[in-house]
N, C-alpha and C positions, 0 to 999 in steps of 0.2 A: 729306614729304621731310625727311631728317635735315639738321641744320645743320652746315655745315663750320666747323672750328675755325681761328681766325686768331690769330697772335701779331704784335704790333707791336714794332719795335726801333729806337730812335733815342736818342741821348744828350741830346736836347733834348725836355723834356716838352711844350712847346707844339706841336712838330711832331707828336708822337704824338697829342695831342688833336685837332689839325687833321685828321690822317689818319682818326682815329676818326669825326669829324663828317662827313667827306666820304663815308665808306663807306656804301652803302645796304644795311645789314645785313638789314633785313626782306625787301626784294625779292629779295636774293641768298641768303637763308637762311644767314646767317653768324652766328657767335658768337665774340666776341673773348675769348679765354681767358687772355691774358697780355700785359702791357706791360713792356718792359725797357729800361734805359738803357745796358746794356753787353752785349757779345756773351758774355762769360764767364758772366754771370748767366743768360742765355737758354739757353746750352748745358746748364747744370746742370739746368734744368727741362724740357728737351726731351722726354726719354723719359716723364716724368710727364704732361706736357700733351698730347703726341702731336698737334701741330697739323697741319692739312692745308696751310695757306698761311702763309708768313712775309713780312711787308712790312718791309724793313730799309733803314736809311740806309747809304750806302757808306762814309762817312768818320766813324769813331768812335775814341775813345782805345783804345789797346791793340790789339785785333784789329779789322781793318776788315771791312766788310760782305761782301767777296768771300771772305776767308779764313774768315769765319763761315759763309758759304754752303757752303764745302767741308766744314766740320765737320758741318753739318746733314745734307747728303746722305749723308755717311758713316754717320750714326746712323739717319736715316729716309730711305731711298732714294727713296720715292715723294713726298716733300714738294715743294711748289711754292714758289718764291721770287721775290719782286718786289723789285728794288733801286731805291731812290730816290737820285738824285745830282744835284749841281749842276755836275758836271764833264762836259763834252761831249768826252770824250777816247776815241779809238779803243782805246787800250791797256786802259782800264777795261772797255770793252765786250767786248774780246777775252777778258780774264780772267774776266769775268762768265759768258760762254758756257761757257768751259772749266770753271768751278766748278759748273756745273749750274743757273745762274740762268735762270728762265723768262721774265722780262721786265725791262726796263731803262728806267725813266721819269725824265724830267728834272724837277728842281725849278724853280719851284714847280709841283707836280703839279696838273693840272686834274681837277675832280670827275668829268667824263664819261670822261676818259682812265683814271683810276684804277679806276672801276667797270667800265669795259669790259674792262680787263685782268683784274680779279678774276673777272668773269663768264666770260670765256674759259677761265681756269684752272679755275673751278668746274665748268664743263661737262666739261672734260677729266678732272678728278678723279672726277666721278660716273660717267663712262663707264668709266674704268679700274676703279672699284670694282664697277660692274655686271659687267664682263667677269671680274674676279677671283671674284666671287660665283658667276657662271655656271660658271666653271671648277671652283670648289670643289664645287659641287653635282654637276657631271658626274663628278668624281673620286669623290665620296661615293657617287653612284648606281652607278658602275662597281664600286666596292668592294663595295657591297651585292649587286650582281648576279654577283659572282665565283662563289659557290656554284652559281647557276643555270647559268652559262656552263660551269663545270667539269663539271656533271652532263650538260649537252648533249653535250660532246665525249667524255665517257666512254661515253655511250650510242652515239655514232657509232663509237667504238672497238669496242663489243660487237657492233655490227650490220654493220660494214664488212668485206667480204672482202679489200679492199686498203687499207692504211693510207698515206695521202698525207702529204707533209711538212707540209701545212697543219694536219692534225690533231695531228701530233707537236708542232709549234711551239705550237699553242694549248693543248694539254695542259700543256706545260712552263710556259707563261705563267700558267696558272691553278693551278699547284702540283702537277701530276701528272707526275713525271719518271721515266724509266727510265735508270738510270746505266749499265747494261751491256746488251749485245745479248742475253744470255741471263739476264736478271734473273729472280729467283724471283718467281712470281706465285701468290697464293692467292685463290681466288674461291669465294664461297658464294652460292647462290640460295635465296631464301625466298619461299614463296607462302602467303598467308593465305587459307584457304578462305572465310571469312566475307566477304572483300573482293569476291567475285563478286556479292554482293547489297547490300553496304554499303561504299560507297567511303570513307566517313569512317574506318572501322576501319583501312584501309590507311594513311591519313594519320597516325593515331595511332602505328601501328607504325613508320612511316618516320621520324617526328619523334623517337620514343624511340631508334631505332637511331642516328640522326645525333647525338643528344645523348650517347649512350653512347660513341661513338668521336670526339667533337669534339676531343679533345686528341691524337689519333693522326694525325700528318701524313701517314703512309704508308698509311692505311686510309681508303677512300672509300666512302660509302654513296649509292647512286643507285637510282632506280626505272626499270625498262625499260618500253617502250610497252605491255606487257601486264599491268602492275600487279604485277610480281614485284620484290622488293627484292634488289639486288645488293650484295654486300660484296666490295670489291676491295682486296687487300693487296699492296703492292709492296715487294720486298726481303726480307731475312732477318728474320722476325718469329716467334719461337718461341711467342709467346703468342696468335697470331691465332686458332687454332681453339679454344683454351681460352676466350678472350673471346667468340667466336662462340657456343659452346655455352652459356656462362653467360647471355648476352643472351637466347637463345631460352627458356631455363629461366625467367628473370625475367619475360619477356613472357607466357609461358603462364600463369604463376601470377597475374599482374596482370590479364590480359584474358580468360582462359579461351577464347582462340581456338585454332583448329586449324591448325597449321603443317605445311607440307611443305618440305623443304629438300634441296638437293643440293650437292656440293662438287667442286672440282677444284683441283689444284695441280701446279706444275711449273716448271722453268727455261725459260720460253718467251719472255720479253721481250715487248715491245709488239706484235710481229707475231703472237704466239700467243694473245693475250687472247681473240679471237673463238672460236678452237677450244676454249679452256678454258671459256668460257661455255657452248658447246654440250655439252661434256663434263659440266659441272655439271648442265645440264638433263637429260641422259641419266641421270645418277645419281639425280636427283630422281624421275624417272618409274619407274626400276627399283625404287626403294625403296617406292613407294606405289601404283603402278598395275600390277596383275597382268595387265592387257590389253596392256601394252607399247605405249602410244600413241606418237605421232609420233617423239619423240626416244628411245624405247626401241629396243632392237636389232632388234625385229621390223620396223620401218619404215625403218631406215637404208638397208637394201639396196634397198628399193623406190624410193628417190630416185635410185638409179643405173640403174634399168631404162629401157627404151626408151619405155614409155608416158608416164612422167613427163617425160622429155626432150622427147618430141613435144609434150606439153601446153605446156611452157615455151617451146619454139620457136615454136609458133603464137601464143602470147600476145605474145612478144617481137617477132614479125613483124607484129603488128596484124591477124592473121587471126581475127576474132571468131567467125565461124561454125565454122571448123575447130577453134578452141580449145574451143568449147562441145561439139563432137562428140567431142573427145579426152578431155574431163573424165570422162565415164562409163566410158570404157575404162580410164583410170587408176584410178578408184575400184573397178572390177571386179577389178583385180589386187591389191587389198588383201585378201588371204585371211585367213580365220579371225579371230583376235582383232584383227588390224589393221583389218579391215573394221568391227568394232564401234566402233573409235575415232572413226569419222565420226559416230556417233550420240551422242557426248558433245560438249558445247560446247567443252571443253578440247581434245579431239582435233581437231575441225574448225578451231579457232583456230590450232592448231599446223601443220596442213596449209596453211592460208592464209598463215600466217607464212612458211613455207618457200617457197611460190609467189611471194609478194611479194618476198622477198629474192632469189630466183633470177632474177626478171625485172627486178630493179633498181627496184622501186617501193615502197620501204619506207614512203614517205609515206602510202600507202593503208592502212597498218595501223591507223591511228586510226579510219578509217571502218569497217574490218572489225570491230574491237573493239566499236564501238557497235552495229553491225547484229547481231552475235552475241548481245548482251544482250537483243535483242527476241525471239529465237527461243524457242519453247516445246516443240518436238518435233523428232524426227530429220529429218522431211521439210523442216522450216524450215532446218535446218543444211545439208542438201544444196542447197536453193534458194539459201542464202547462198554456198555454193561456186560455184554457177552465176553468181550475181549478180557476185561479185568477179572471176571469170574474165572475164566480159563487160566489166566496167569496165576491168580491166587491159589487155585486148586493145584496147578502144576508145581508151584513152589513147595507145597506140602508133600506132594507125591515124590518129588525129587529128594526131599529130606528123608522120607521114609524108606526109599530104595536107593541107597547111596551109590552102588556100583552103576546100575543102569541110569540112575538119576544124573550122575556126573557126566555120563556119555550124552544124555539128552541135553544138558546145559551146553555142552560143547557144540552139539548139533544145531541148537537154536541160535547160538552166537554166530556160528559159521554161516547159517542161512541168512541171518539179518545183515551180516557184513558183506555177503556176496549175492545180494538180490539182483545185481546188474548182470550176473552171469547166467544167461539163458540156457547154457549147456548142462547145468547141474540137474540131476535127476536121481531117482531112487537107486539105480544101479551104481551111479557115481558115489553116493553117500554110503551105500553098503560096502563098497570096496574101500573107501577112505577110512571107515571106522571098523573094518573087519567084522561086519555083522551080516547075517543072512538077510535077504530081502524080506522074507516072511516075518522074521523077528523085528526088523526095523519098522515094518508096517504096523505090527502090534504095539511097538513102543510109542509110535506117534499117536495111535488111538488111545493108549493107556494114559499117557502123560498130557496130551493136548486136547483130547476129546474129539479130534478130527483126523481125517485121513491126510496123507502127505499133500495131495493136490489141494484139498480144502485149506490146509494150514498155509501152504505157499501162497495161495490166492489171498488169504487174510493178511499175511505179512506184506504182500505187495500193495494191498489196498491201503493199509495204514501208512506205509511209506509214501504213497502217492498223496494222501491227505496232508501229510507233513510237508511235502514239497509244494503243494498248492497253497498252503498256509504261509510258508516262509519265503516263497519267491513267486509272487503273483504274475511275474513276467515270463516265467519259464515256459517254453513251448511244449506242446503235448508230446512231440517226438523225443524231446530231451528227457521228459519225465519217464516216458516209456523205456528209454535206454537205461535210466537209473534203476528201474524195477524189473528189468529182464524181459520186457515185452517190446521187441524192436519193430514190430509191424504196427504202424499208426492205426490202420483199419481195425486190426484185431483189438488194439487197446481201447478203441471207441466202443466196440461190441462188448468187450469184457467189463468196462466200467459201467455201461448202461445196465448190464446184467446184475452188477453188484449194488447199484444205487437206484436204478430206475430213471436216471437222468443221463443226458450226454455230458461230456466234459465241459462244453461251452455253457450249457444250462447250469451246471453245478458251480462253475466259477462265479456266477452272478448271485448265488444264494448266500444267505446269512441267517443265523438264528436270531 
């Protein structure tokens, strides 16, 4: 515990010595840093000594203790003052309070009374210091988090169909302001191809880009949920694209990475940033993807057709079975090159991005991104589309039917956490959740669109893909034990039935 600094003030040296002797400096963690016989001398040294507590006589030549106290609190507002006096006068007491004096003790002061007064003020001082330090740390942490918070709200701006006042206010608070309704906006999207397999390379590029534009207050660099780097310029900035091109040239030379980029610009203001972001994505895919994947012109019209709208409606309505039935009809309408987009991770990712956004479940995009990295063939990607469709629809069904929905959430969490337990079956679950077997069967079909056995097989499949992706050296039998299939022979048969490949063949595959 830090010692508190104390100054003694009295024109009589014996009184000062007496007060020093009576103070329990060790127990109260005090240090006497100065003794003065006049107020003038003490005031001169006040800023240098920075005492926490002053113990002063009230009656001294020149400036009295109360006037001295007024000067002290003017210089050090947090200082605590104890006045010692031989005058039991109400007017002195009144003036002491007005001057900011914290305690008023009668001479001859008693040891217990003096130490009790100092102890009380010491606790108050330490508590005030603790609160100040906590407040300082909070402000420091908030300042350090401003870039993260700013990026969060810029990401919301990019992904939100409607911009609420809360987003506008927060963006302004964190340094992103649009002065005019039709403010000029310049937006560049950059994708690093190597980042699909190496997340660290994305961080290198992101940090380099932030450093490059660190002194440009109207240019903001953020990463979207899919690992693309977004450059957002607000206002008239004639050098934006020149700097953008220069940065890409420097990064290519330094890292030898392969970049894809798209651009968009216009006087759109804050309400048009989302549209400009989509425009930049379209531009990127037009530049580099001859198959015209999701944001290319070949698929933009598809998202306005009846099959896509039917799919979105079923998901939004929590109709899982109907949504799963509508998905293949939507995929069938992706003719020619558009259909090929589903067979690329990037194409499937962007279809799922569009579905998540249109159904108002952007938070699922993180899980989508992760699941797609586990996929090694086109059939996996289609299965990922089915999986995400079912999850999105189930989320809505759970919200609509709160009681049964709550039970279903618990059931799903329990199954996912206990996949390694081969003994769990419908009877066990019915008993655990006090539900009849027939009702439980209907609930699985209602919420997940699948029977219990189909759902369990699906959960096991995705867990196995995750294990294969995250630990290439894991043995088949160990994977089987982790997903509740303890017989290696049966695991091989089951996996071939799910994918059309043996586990060995599948391990060698990559998209």
